C-alpha positions as CSV (number, residue, x, y, z in Angstrom):
1,X,10.7,-2.3,-8.6
2,X,11.2,-5.2,-6.1
3,X,9.3,-3.7,-3.2
4,X,12.3,-6.1,-1.2
5,X,14.7,-3.4,-2.3
6,X,12.3,-0.3,-2.3
7,X,13.2,3.2,-0.2
8,X,12.4,6.6,-0.8
9,X,14.7,9.4,-0.4
10,X,16.9,7.0,1.7
11,X,14.9,7.8,5.1
12,X,11.5,6.3,4.4
13,X,10.7,2.1,3.7
14,X,8.4,0.1,3.6
15,X,8.8,-2.5,7.3
16,X,9.6,-5.7,5.7
17,X,6.7,-7.2,7.9
18,X,4.3,-5.2,5.5
19,X,5.8,-6.4,2.2
20,X,4.1,-9.6,2.1
21,X,0.8,-8.1,2.3
22,X,1.4,-5.6,-0.2
23,X,2.3,-7.8,-2.6
24,X,-0.3,-10.1,-1.9
25,X,-2.5,-7.7,-3.0
26,X,-1.5,-6.6,-6.2
27,X,-0.1,-10.2,-7.5
28,X,-2.4,-12.3,-6.3
29,X,-5.8,-9.6,-5.2
30,X,-6.4,-10.7,-1.3
31,X,-7.6,-7.7,0.9
32,X,-5.0,-6.0,3.1
33,X,-6.1,-5.1,6.5
34,X,-6.9,-1.9,7.4
35,X,-4.3,0.1,7.6
36,X,-3.1,-0.9,3.8
37,X,-6.8,-0.7,2.7
38,X,-6.9,3.1,3.6
39,X,-3.6,3.9,2.0
40,X,-5.1,2.2,-1.0
41,X,-7.8,3.8,-1.1
42,X,-6.2,7.1,-0.6
43,X,-7.5,7.9,2.5
44,X,-4.6,10.1,4.4
45,X,-6.6,10.5,7.4
46,X,-7.6,7.0,7.7
47,X,-4.3,5.3,7.0
48,X,-2.4,8.1,10.0
49,X,-5.7,6.9,12.3
50,X,-4.7,3.1,11.6
51,X,-1.1,3.2,11.9
52,X,1.6,2.1,14.2
53,X,4.6,4.1,15.3
54,X,7.1,2.4,13.1
55,X,4.0,2.8,9.8
56,X,3.4,6.6,10.6
57,X,6.7,7.0,10.3
58,X,7.0,5.7,6.3
59,X,3.7,6.4,5.4
60,X,5.7,9.0,2.7
61,X,7.3,5.4,1.2
62,X,3.9,3.6,1.0
63,X,2.6,7.3,-0.9
64,X,5.6,6.7,-3.1
65,X,5.3,3.5,-3.7
66,X,1.8,3.1,-4.7
67,X,2.0,6.5,-6.4
68,X,4.8,5.4,-8.7
69,X,5.2,1.3,-9.2
70,X,1.9,-0.4,-8.1
71,X,-0.2,-0.4,-11.1
72,X,-2.8,2.7,-11.4
73,X,-5.9,0.4,-11.5
74,X,-5.3,-1.1,-7.8
75,X,-5.0,1.9,-5.8
76,X,-6.2,5.5,-5.7
77,X,-10.2,5.3,-4.4
78,X,-12.1,2.3,-2.9
79,X,-14.4,1.6,-6.0
80,X,-10.8,0.9,-7.7
81,X,-9.8,-1.5,-4.6
82,X,-12.7,-3.3,-4.9
83,X,-12.8,-3.5,-8.6
84,X,-9.2,-4.6,-8.2
85,X,-10.3,-7.3,-5.6
86,X,-13.3,-8.6,-7.5
87,X,-11.1,-9.4,-11.0
88,X,-9.2,-11.7,-9.8
89,X,-7.0,-13.7,-12.5
């Protein structure tokens, strides 16, 4: 599944401006900004607090994308994120 064509329930999508950061995190293990870190760490209240209007409306798309398409080792807790970032190829 390409993140460029990804949408959830035909109503939610990851904004184009955020797709590069997700790709860089998953493929190159580059640390993303605060909002994406909160999503990756599965910290919903932090993600909501850091989201702008566009990202908060599309939060279901982020959750669904990471749950269904991202490697399970790269998201779900702060520990998983730190380990993922430390295991550069």
